[in-house]
N, C-alpha and C positions, 0 to 999 in steps of 0.2 A: 644349678640353677639357676637359670639365665631370666634376667628380667629383657622387659624391650622399651627404649624411654622415644617416648613421642614431645616435638617438641613444635611448638603450637605459631612460635614467628618465620620470615622467610628472609628477616634483614640481615647481611653480612653482620653486622657488630650484636646480634640480639642480644643481651642480656639472658633470657631462656636458653639458647642456643648454646652460653658458657658453662649455666648450669649444667646442662644435659651431657657436659663434656670432663664438667669438673663429678656430678656424681659417678661416670664411667670409670671414673681414675681410681673413686675413694668407694669403688664397691670391693666388700671384702670376698675372697674365695671361702665357699662352693660356691658363694655366689658371683654372675659377674649380670653386666649389663651391658647391653650394644643401643646402641641410638638408632630410631630406628627409620624405614623412607624417608624422603623430602615430599614433606607434605601439597610442596607445590605440584608435583609433579601427577596428581591424586585430579581424574576431571571429578568437575563436577556433579554429585550425585543424581543418576537419574535411576526412578524404579525400572521403565523399561530396559535400561541398557540392562541392568543387576538382574533383571531374568531372563536374558537374551543375550550377549556379550559384558561378560564381568572384563571391564580392563586390565592386562596384564602388573599396572601397577597397583592396581585392588586387591586383586589377589594376593598378590607380593605382604605386601598392609594386614593382608588377614591374618595370610601362614604363620605371619612375624610372629601376630599376635597369637593367634592360637599354641605356639609350640610355647609360648613366655610363663613365664610362672605367676609375674604379674607385671603391673606397666607405672613405667614411673611419667605424669605429662608434663611440661614446662607449660605454659603459658604468658601471655604480658597481657592485659585489659583496655582491651576495647570496647568502648560506646556503651560499660558496665556489666560488659559479656567478656567472651574468649572473643578470638581471631574469629576469620573466618575460615583459614585454612583448616584448621580445626574441628570448626566442627561442620565443616564438609568432610573431616576423615570419620567424626563418629557417628554420620550420617550413613557411612559405609559400613559403620559397625553394625552398627540397629540391629538390622535382622540378622542378620547371619551369625551372634550368638558366640563369635571365640574369646568375647571378653567376660561373660557370662559365669559368675562367681570367681573370676579370679579379683584379686586385691588390687587399687588402684590409690600411688600416693601422687598429692599433686604438689605443684610449687608453682605458687607467680611470681614474676623479678620484675619490677614495678618503678619508675623513677620517683612515683611517689611515695609519702611515707606509707600508705596503709598494704602496699604493696604486693597492690592487687587484690584485693579482700572479692570484689565483688565478683571478677573472673570467676573467681575458685569457689564462689559459692555455687554461680550457676552451672558450676564443670560439676559441682557434686552431687547438685540436683538434677541435669542430665545421666550422668557415669550411677548414680541409685535406682535412678528409672531402667535404664540400661541389665544390673542385673550386677554389678561391680560391687564387689567390698568396700567402700572410698573409707578411707584412715580416713580418722578424723581429723589427725593430725599433723593435715595439710604447712608446708613448709610456706608464711610468706615474707620473700624479701623486699623490702622498702629502699629504697633509695639505691636503687641497684648501682647506677653509676659514681659510684662513691665506691661500691662494694668491686667492680670488674675492671681490668685495666687488660689494655692489650688482647680480651678477647679471653681473660681467665677467669675467673672469678676467684680472688684474691683475698677475699675478707676472711680471716678464723675462724672468726665466733662461728660464720655463715655455714661458711664448709664442714661445721664439726655438725651444727645443727643438720644441716642433710647428710653428716656422716651417720645420725642418729633413727634420720628417718628412712631409709637406705636398711637401717638394721631392723626397723619397725616392719620395714612393707618385707624383707625374707622371713621375722619369725614369721610374721600373717600370712603369706604363701606355703612356710612350711605347717603351721598349722589345719593351714586347707586342705594342703596336698594330707598328711594322717587322717584327715575329717574322710575325705575320701578314702583313701585305701581302708576304711577302718566298716564306712557303710556298705 
């Protein structure tokens, strides 16, 4: 069972980048987690381009999403929402349908005490509209600067919470797969 992680931050020292790298380490076989393409390389969404000349990086994003059993999305919070780069990636996925019916786990890491709760709410609303199964128990990592050292998520309690979220993502993905084969 293969999952895809998307990181909504392009910053070199991104807390959310540290989270997706930790998630890849914590994913327990037979599940695995691949870190998705660099969202900064996607062209700005343009429906004309989508209809007539889909860029290779967008095609790659769609193919990797289609091949996954579900998604882990890690996002910072900007202006009470997600980052522009992640919103752009989601816009490329809205009409194509690769994510429909798939489970999605949300993680937001922020220097604030709330851990990006508004970005997570924004993402949950958007992803639900896109037809995904957003796990209700997303992870909000507050005061992330104290939990990430040298690009690694080092806080053991947070790592355990992330591990539990990944286990729930795998459980929901398996239930979804079984429902699809039974029906």
